[in-house]
Structures are given as structure tokens and as C-alpha cells.
C-alpha positions in Angstrom: 33.6 12.0 16.5 32.5 8.4 15.7 34.9 5.7 14.5 33.6 5.6 10.9 34.2 9.3 10.5 37.9 8.7 11.6 38.2 5.9 9.1 36.8 8.2 6.4 39.5 10.7 7.3 42.2 8.0 6.9 40.7 7.1 3.5 40.6 10.7 2.4 44.2 11.3 3.3 45.2 8.1 1.5 43.2 8.9 -1.7 44.0 12.7 -1.8 47.6 12.6 -0.6 47.5 15.3 2.0 45.7 16.7 5.0 44.7 19.8 3.1 43.3 17.9 0.1 41.5 15.5 2.5 39.9 18.5 4.3 38.7 19.9 1.0 37.3 16.5 -0.1 35.3 16.0 3.1 34.4 19.7 3.4 35.9 20.1 6.9 38.7 22.1 8.3 42.3 20.9 8.2 42.6 20.8 12.0 39.6 18.5 12.0 41.5 16.1 9.7 44.6 16.2 12.0 42.6 15.6 15.2 40.6 12.7 13.6 43.8 11.0 12.4 45.5 11.4 15.8 42.5 10.0 17.6 42.4 6.9 15.3 46.2 6.3 15.6 45.9 6.7 19.4 43.1 4.2 19.7 44.9 1.7 17.4 48.3 2.3 19.0 50.1 2.6 15.6 51.0 5.4 13.2 49.0 5.0 10.0 50.9 7.4 7.7 54.5 8.5 7.2 55.8 11.4 5.3 58.0 10.4 2.3 58.9 12.4 -0.7 56.4 15.1 0.3 53.5 12.7 0.5 51.5 10.9 3.2 52.1 7.3 2.6 50.4 4.5 4.6 52.5 2.4 7.0 51.9 -1.4 7.1 49.3 -0.8 9.8 47.9 2.0 7.7 47.5 -0.3 4.7 45.5 -2.8 6.8 43.3 0.0 8.1 42.7 1.3 4.6 41.7 -2.2 3.3 39.2 -2.6 6.1 37.9 1.0 5.6 37.4 0.4 1.9 35.3 -2.6 2.7 33.3 -0.6 5.2 32.7 2.1 2.6 31.6 -0.5 0.1 29.3 -2.2 2.6 27.8 1.2 3.5 27.2 2.0 -0.2 25.6 -1.5 -0.7 23.2 -0.8 2.2 22.2 2.5 0.7 21.6 0.9 -2.7 19.5 -1.9 -1.1 17.4 0.6 0.8 16.9 2.7 -2.4 15.8 -0.4 -4.3 13.4 -1.4 -1.6 11.9 2.1 -1.6 11.4 2.0 -5.3 9.9 -1.5 -5.4 6.1 -1.7 -5.2 4.8 -5.2 -4.3 1.5 -6.7 -3.3 -2.1 -6.8 -4.6 -4.4 -4.0 -5.5 -8.1 -4.8 -6.2 -9.9 -2.6 -8.7 -13.7 -2.8 -9.0 -15.2 -1.7 -12.3 -18.0 -2.4 -14.8 -17.2 -4.9 -17.5 -17.1 -2.2 -20.2 -14.3 0.0 -18.9 -12.9 -2.7 -16.8 -12.9 -5.3 -19.5 -11.5 -3.4 -22.5 -9.7 -0.3 -21.2 -8.2 -1.0 -17.7 -5.9 -3.9 -18.8 -4.2 -1.8 -21.4 -3.6 1.2 -19.2 -2.3 -0.9 -16.3 0.1 -2.9 -18.5 2.8 -0.2 -18.4 2.5 0.2 -14.7 2.9 -3.5 -14.1 6.0 -3.5 -16.4 7.6 -0.9 -14.2 6.7 -2.7 -11.0 6.8 -6.5 -11.6 6.0 -7.2 -7.9 2.6 -5.5 -8.3 -0.5 -7.8 -8.5 -3.5 -6.2 -10.1 -6.9 -7.8 -9.6 -9.8 -6.5 -11.7 -13.3 -7.4 -10.3 -16.0 -6.8 -12.9 -19.6 -6.2 -11.9 -22.3 -3.5 -11.7 -22.7 -3.6 -7.9 -20.8 -1.0 -5.9 -18.0 -2.6 -3.9 -17.9 -1.6 -0.3 -14.5 0.0 0.0 -14.6 0.4 3.8 -15.3 -3.3 4.2 -12.3 -4.1 2.0 -14.2 -5.5 -1.0 -11.9 -3.5 -3.2 -9.2 -1.0 -2.9 -10.2 1.3 -5.8 -13.5 1.5 -7.7 -14.8 3.0 -10.9 -18.4 4.3 -10.2 -21.0 5.7 -12.6 -23.1 8.7 -12.0 -21.9 9.4 -8.4 -19.0 8.4 -6.2 -21.3 7.2 -3.5 -22.1 8.4 0.0 -19.6 6.3 1.9 -17.6 8.3 4.4 -13.8 8.9 4.1 -13.6 8.5 0.3 -10.9 9.9 -2.0 -12.7 10.9 -5.2 -11.6 12.0 -8.6 -13.9 12.6 -11.6 -12.4 10.1 -14.0 -14.2 11.0 -17.2 -17.3 12.5 -18.8 -18.6 9.7 -21.0 -20.7 10.5 -24.2 -23.7 8.2 -24.9 -25.9 7.8 -28.0 -28.6 5.5 -29.4 -27.6 2.7 -31.7 -28.9 -0.4 -33.4 -27.7 -2.9 -36.0 -28.3 -1.8 -39.6 -30.1 -5.0 -40.3 -32.7 -4.2 -37.5 -33.2 -0.6 -38.9 -33.6 -1.9 -42.4 -36.3 -4.2 -41.2 -38.2 -1.9 -38.7 -37.3 1.5 -40.0 -35.1 4.4 -38.8 -36.7 6.8 -36.3 -36.3 10.4 -37.2 -37.7 11.9 -33.9 -38.0 10.9 -30.3 -41.7 9.9 -30.6 -40.8 7.4 -33.3 -38.8 5.4 -30.8 -41.9 4.1 -29.0 -42.9 1.2 -31.3 -39.4 -0.1 -31.6 -37.8 -2.9 -29.6 -35.6 -2.0 -26.7 -32.2 -3.5 -25.8 -32.2 -2.6 -22.2 -29.5 -2.4 -19.7 -30.9 -1.5 -16.3 -27.8 0.4 -15.3 -28.3 3.0 -18.0 -29.9 6.2 -16.6 -33.4 6.5 -18.2 -32.9 10.3 -18.3 -30.3 9.7 -21.0 -33.0 9.0 -23.5 -34.4 11.8 -25.6 -37.4 13.9 -24.8 -40.5 14.4 -27.0 -41.8 17.8 -28.0 -44.0 17.5 -24.9 -41.0 17.1 -22.6 -41.6 13.4 -22.0 -38.6 11.0 -21.9 -39.1 8.5 -24.7 -37.7 5.1 -25.3 -39.0 1.9 -27.0 -41.8 0.4 -25.0 -41.2 -3.3 -25.8 -38.1 -4.8 -24.3 -36.5 -7.5 -26.4 -33.4 -8.1 -24.3 -32.6 -7.0 -20.7 -28.8 -7.3 -20.2 -26.9 -7.0 -17.0 -23.5 -6.3 -18.5 -22.0 -3.9 -21.0 -20.7 -6.8 -23.2 -24.0 -8.7 -23.5 -25.9 -5.4 -24.0 -23.6 -4.4 -26.8 -23.7 -7.8 -28.4 -27.5 -7.9 -28.3 -27.6 -4.6 -30.2 -25.2 -5.8 -32.8 -27.2 -9.0 -33.2 -30.3 -7.0 -34.2 -32.5 -7.3 -31.2 -33.4 -3.6 -31.2 -32.3 -0.1 -30.2 -30.2 0.6 -27.2 -28.0 3.2 -25.6 -24.3 2.8 -25.4 -21.2 4.9 -25.0 -19.7 6.5 -28.1 -16.4 4.7 -27.5 -18.0 1.2 -27.5 -20.0 2.1 -30.6 -16.9 3.3 -32.4 -15.2 0.0 -31.5 -18.1 -1.8 -33.0 -17.5 -0.3 -36.5 -20.2 -1.0 -39.1 -22.0 -3.4 -36.7 -23.9 -0.5 -35.2 -25.6 2.5 -36.7 -26.3 5.8 -34.9 -30.0 6.4 -34.2 -31.2 10.0 -33.8 -27.6 11.3 -34.2 -28.7 14.7 -33.0 -29.3 13.3 -29.6 -26.4 12.7 -27.1 -26.3 12.3 -23.3 -23.4 12.2 -20.9 -22.7 10.3 -17.7 -19.9 10.9 -15.2 -17.5 8.2 -14.2 -15.7 8.6 -10.9 -12.5 7.1 -9.6 -12.9 6.3 -5.9 -10.8 4.9 -3.1 -11.0 4.7 0.7 -8.8 7.3 2.4 -6.5 4.5 3.6 -5.0 4.6 0.1 -3.0 7.6 1.4 -1.0 5.2 3.7 -0.3 2.6 1.0 2.4 3.3 -1.6 1.1 0.7 -4.0 -2.6 1.8 -3.7 -1.6 5.4 -4.2 0.6 4.5 -7.2 -2.3 2.7 -8.9 -4.9 5.4 -8.1 -2.6 8.2 -9.4 -1.8 6.2 -12.5 -5.5 5.7 -13.3 -6.3 9.3 -12.7 -3.6 10.4 -15.1 -4.6 7.8 -17.7 -8.3 8.9 -17.7 -7.1 12.5 -18.1 -5.0 11.5 -21.1 -7.9 9.6 -22.7 -10.6 12.2 -22.1 -11.5 12.5 -25.8 -11.9 8.7 -26.0 -14.5 8.7 -23.3 -16.3 11.9 -24.3 -16.4 11.6 -28.1 -15.4 8.0 -28.9 -12.0 9.1 -30.3 -9.4 6.4 -30.6 -7.7 5.7 -27.3 -4.2 7.0 -26.8 -3.4 3.6 -25.3 -2.7 1.0 -28.0 -5.3 -1.7 -28.2 -7.9 0.1 -25.9 
């Protein structure tokens, strides 16, 4: 039996008043209580309790032992609390790579609550259309369009199915006319965004993918692409959610046509060994699940402000 166990026995006898009650409190046998107390008294060379009025009362030596034992118990509890806090605390940086559409207007809102719960967490959002090399440490977590990539050892979750449509400013359509079939798109001006999949444009009756022939603006970001459409440069393709956020600044073109693109949440498998990376990854996966209708149909986000 170790020394701390013997001190616990002394405390239990003091606090419960008898060997039997101490045994019940510690969930051991009464002989174990007696042996532990005798061993402690033998080592210290002093009796710790005396029987008075039917109770075990501490001697002067016993009172000193109990004071020290109480401090030992408090210190042990403090250590356990400190360890529990350190296990709950998440600190350090997590780098998330994303396009400026989702990364610019959605990610900050869904990450705010996570940061509130873990104030030691540092979240860096890197916006851009190039795929970050996760294996090389360019990012910890990435949002990728169309496919998760072919990099080895990836953790992949399908984040969202995103609905897309054709849009233009009402002022542009008033001036150049409103197409009512795919073939009528050809003479219009195009607000292009090279990252958009050309297959997302509608097909003619002959099965040909049709989009405006003349490019008016070629954007390299979601924000500039959206602003060019709202400014009346021409017709472009954007997500239903961004179009909804634009309000009356955009009008749906060929509303019968819709395409979808998949958005993937990706991390290197090293995320399994990092509590903070796993925490952020799981939080994002759950947030995308909760906001599925926002991405698919352009419904209002469940996250305030997004």
C-alpha cells in the first residue's frame, strides 16, 4: 500500500468518524482500513486517533497529519483540474485554403463560434483559386471545387452540392434583351470566370454547350466576377447563394437551367494526430451539413450574417 493511500484512510476515518464508515466511503474492507492506519502509525511512531465518547478523535499528531493530508488532497485535485483544462484547451494555428467566395463570406461566420469556445485557436484563411499543396504544408485544410484532388493520404468529405445559374444585371438585359433559349446566349457578352466548369452552361437543341461568344470581362475571383455581372458587363454563371445575396442587382437568365458543382473538404491525414486540426475539420464538416440548403438552393444561411 502506498503512503498516499494510508493518508486517505486517516482522512476517511477523521471525516466519517469510524473504521466501518471509512471502509464504506473508500469502498474497501474494514480490515484494510485497520491495516492501513496501523501501518501509518507505525511509520510515524505516534498514535493518530483515540477512542472517546464512542468516536475516533485525532490526537495532536493525528491533527497534524490530517492538516497535511488535506493539503495533499487539495493539491492532487488541483493537478487533476489543471490536466483537465489543458486537455480541453485548443491552441495554435490552423490554415484553411479556400476560394474567395466561400472563404470570404461564409467561413468567417461559421468559424466565429469555434473561436469563441477556444480563444487560443488561431484561424488563418488563405483565399485563392490555386489548390494548396497539403502534403507540403501550404495549408492544413482546403476547400476544393469539383474534385478533392489526387494527392495521396487525404482525408476527404463532400462539403456541399452547390447550385449554379445564369445571371445578369437587369440594366444589361433591358439594353441587350433577355435570352429565352440556349441559342440566344451566343450574341451576348460574357462575364467569364475561368474556374467555372464550361459544362455548366446549357445545351442547345443539337446538344452543343452554349455560352456567349464575346468575353467582356474575365475575372479571377468570385468577388470581381460577381461585381462585373452586377455592373452590367454581361451574362455570367454564379452560385444561387451569391445571386440571392445580390438581391435585385442580378436577374436570373434562363431560369429553367441549373447546374451543380461539388465542393469538397480536404485535409492531409496528419490531421488525425492534431486535436486542433481535427476540431476545425469536424466543425466545418458539420457546418456544411447544417447549411446544405444554402449551398444547393440559395436559401438563407443558418449562420447569422453568412
